[in-house]
C-alpha positions in Angstrom: -36.7 21.0 -17.3 -36.9 18.7 -20.3 -35.6 21.4 -22.6 -32.6 21.9 -20.3 -31.8 18.2 -20.4 -32.0 18.2 -24.2 -29.9 21.3 -24.5 -27.2 19.8 -22.2 -27.2 16.6 -24.2 -26.8 18.5 -27.5 -24.0 20.6 -26.0 -22.2 17.5 -24.7 -22.5 15.8 -28.1 -21.1 18.8 -29.9 -18.2 19.0 -27.5 -17.4 15.3 -28.1 -17.5 15.8 -31.8 -15.1 18.8 -31.7 -12.8 16.9 -29.3 -12.7 14.0 -31.7 -11.9 16.3 -34.6 -9.1 17.9 -32.6 -7.6 14.5 -31.7 -7.7 13.5 -35.3 -5.9 16.7 -36.3 -3.2 16.1 -33.8 -2.6 12.6 -34.9 -1.0 13.7 -38.2 2.2 11.9 -38.9 5.3 13.7 -37.6 8.0 14.1 -40.2 11.0 12.0 -39.1 14.4 12.5 -40.6 16.6 9.5 -41.2 19.9 9.2 -39.3 22.7 11.0 -40.9 26.1 9.5 -41.5 29.1 10.3 -39.3 31.0 11.8 -42.2 28.1 14.2 -43.1 27.9 15.2 -39.4 31.6 16.1 -39.4 31.3 18.0 -42.7 28.4 20.0 -41.4 30.3 20.8 -38.2 33.3 21.9 -40.2 31.0 24.2 -42.3 29.7 25.7 -39.0 33.3 26.5 -37.9 33.6 23.9 -35.1 37.0 22.6 -34.2 37.8 19.0 -35.1 37.7 17.9 -31.5 34.5 19.7 -30.7 32.9 18.4 -33.9 33.7 14.8 -32.9 32.2 15.4 -29.4 29.1 17.0 -31.0 28.6 14.1 -33.4 29.0 11.7 -30.5 26.2 13.4 -28.7 24.1 13.2 -31.9 24.9 9.5 -32.1 23.5 9.0 -28.6 20.3 10.8 -29.6 19.9 8.7 -32.7 20.3 11.5 -35.2 23.7 10.3 -36.6 24.8 6.8 -37.3 28.0 5.7 -35.5 31.2 5.8 -37.4 32.2 2.8 -39.4 35.1 0.9 -37.8 
């Protein structure tokens, strides 16, 4: 009975160590891209063949998501 308790304790400790290692591996920094400018968004949309009105709508959506800086007024 004592051997079983020791075996279970060792298995639990090994599981805790591997869980801690997996948590550490997942905590790697995520690469974040800085917000793009409005002009670069429109230029990229033009290169992809979007119409001017669709490109403005598309860039507005990206402004709302934080990927593109709002246009300078």
